[in-house]
C-alpha atoms as a printed R data frame, in Angstrom:
   type eleno elety resid chain resno      x       y       z
1  ATOM     1    CA   MET     A     1 80.691 123.490 -32.551
2  ATOM     2    CA   TRP     A     2 79.313 121.620 -29.550
3  ATOM     3    CA   ILE     A     3 75.990 121.083 -31.281
4  ATOM     4    CA   LEU     A     4 77.750 119.394 -34.211
5  ATOM     5    CA   ILE     A     5 79.760 117.218 -31.820
6  ATOM     6    CA   ILE     A     6 76.632 116.114 -29.965
7  ATOM     7    CA   ILE     A     7 74.736 115.469 -33.206
8  ATOM     8    CA   GLY     A     8 77.677 113.508 -34.631
9  ATOM     9    CA   GLY     A     9 77.970 111.416 -31.488
10 ATOM    10    CA   GLY     A    10 74.257 110.723 -31.517
11 ATOM    11    CA   ILE     A    11 74.340 109.684 -35.164
12 ATOM    12    CA   SER     A    12 77.334 107.451 -34.520
13 ATOM    13    CA   VAL     A    13 75.727 105.684 -31.578
14 ATOM    14    CA   ALA     A    14 72.148 105.502 -32.845
15 ATOM    15    CA   ILE     A    15 72.703 104.795 -36.542
16 ATOM    16    CA   LEU     A    16 76.233 103.501 -37.090
17 ATOM    17    CA   GLY     A    17 76.431 101.334 -33.976
18 ATOM    18    CA   PRO     A    18 73.690  98.844 -34.885
19 ATOM    19    CA   ILE     A    19 74.855  98.318 -38.485
20 ATOM    20    CA   GLN     A    20 75.491  94.601 -39.022
21 ATOM    21    CA   ILE     A    21 76.460  92.939 -42.260
22 ATOM    22    CA   SER     A    22 76.029  89.213 -42.650
23 ATOM    23    CA   GLY     A    23 76.429  86.670 -45.363
24 ATOM    24    CA   TYR     A    24 80.164  87.030 -45.933
25 ATOM    25    CA   GLY     A    25 81.376  84.389 -43.481
26 ATOM    26    CA   ASN     A    26 84.428  85.396 -41.487
27 ATOM    27    CA   LEU     A    27 84.492  88.832 -43.131
28 ATOM    28    CA   ASP     A    28 81.230  90.001 -41.509
29 ATOM    29    CA   GLY     A    29 82.897  91.825 -38.613
30 ATOM    30    CA   ILE     A    30 85.672  93.309 -40.726
31 ATOM    31    CA   LEU     A    31 83.256  94.489 -43.411
32 ATOM    32    CA   SER     A    32 80.873  96.014 -40.847
33 ATOM    33    CA   SER     A    33 83.741  97.785 -39.090
34 ATOM    34    CA   GLY     A    34 85.166  99.040 -42.379
35 ATOM    35    CA   ILE     A    35 81.842 100.512 -43.464
36 ATOM    36    CA   LYS     A    36 81.356 102.139 -40.050
37 ATOM    37    CA   ALA     A    37 84.874 103.590 -40.184
38 ATOM    38    CA   ILE     A    38 84.379 105.010 -43.681
39 ATOM    39    CA   ILE     A    39 81.070 106.622 -42.695
40 ATOM    40    CA   ALA     A    40 82.626 108.044 -39.504
41 ATOM    41    CA   ILE     A    41 85.563 109.507 -41.460
42 ATOM    42    CA   LEU     A    42 83.172 111.084 -43.975
43 ATOM    43    CA   MET     A    43 81.174 112.565 -41.084
44 ATOM    44    CA   VAL     A    44 84.341 114.079 -39.602
45 ATOM    45    CA   VAL     A    45 85.254 115.623 -42.968
46 ATOM    46    CA   LEU     A    46 81.716 116.995 -43.312
47 ATOM    47    CA   TRP     A    47 81.798 118.412 -39.767
48 ATOM    48    CA   ILE     A    48 85.162 120.106 -40.418
49 ATOM    49    CA   PHE     A    49 83.769 121.616 -43.624
50 ATOM    50    CA   ILE     A    50 80.663 122.897 -41.824
51 ATOM    51    CA   LEU     A    51 82.713 124.339 -38.946
52 ATOM    52    CA   SER     A    52 85.042 126.037 -41.419
53 ATOM    53    CA   LYS     A    53 82.090 127.651 -43.198
54 ATOM    54    CA   ILE     A    54 80.591 128.800 -39.886
55 ATOM    55    CA   LYS     A    55 83.947 130.229 -38.772
56 ATOM    56    CA   ASN     A    56 84.385 132.127 -42.030
57 ATOM    57    CA   TRP     A    57 80.827 133.446 -41.818
58 ATOM    58    CA   ILE     A    58 81.354 134.672 -38.238
59 ATOM    59    CA   PHE     A    59 84.663 136.390 -39.024
60 ATOM    60    CA   GLN     A    60 83.261 138.039 -42.162
61 ATOM    61    CA   LYS     A    61 80.312 139.260 -40.118
62 ATOM    62    CA   GLU     A    62 82.648 140.740 -37.474
63 ATOM    63    CA   LEU     A    63 84.958 142.394 -40.012
64 ATOM    64    CA   ASN     A    64 82.165 144.045 -42.010
65 ATOM    65    CA   PRO     A    65 80.333 146.629 -39.889
């Protein structure tokens, strides 16, 4: 779990942070923030899915001798 959190934080800071969109006038900041928020939400959903699969795999491994 901690590895996914660290990887997600690193991706957010290194890749999502510098994203800038220009050419839309006053909407540049809002559009950039919206895209960053959508990507971050998708990452959270993906991380939850991965953690759920790992949890199920661990419990199945412990239940089956």
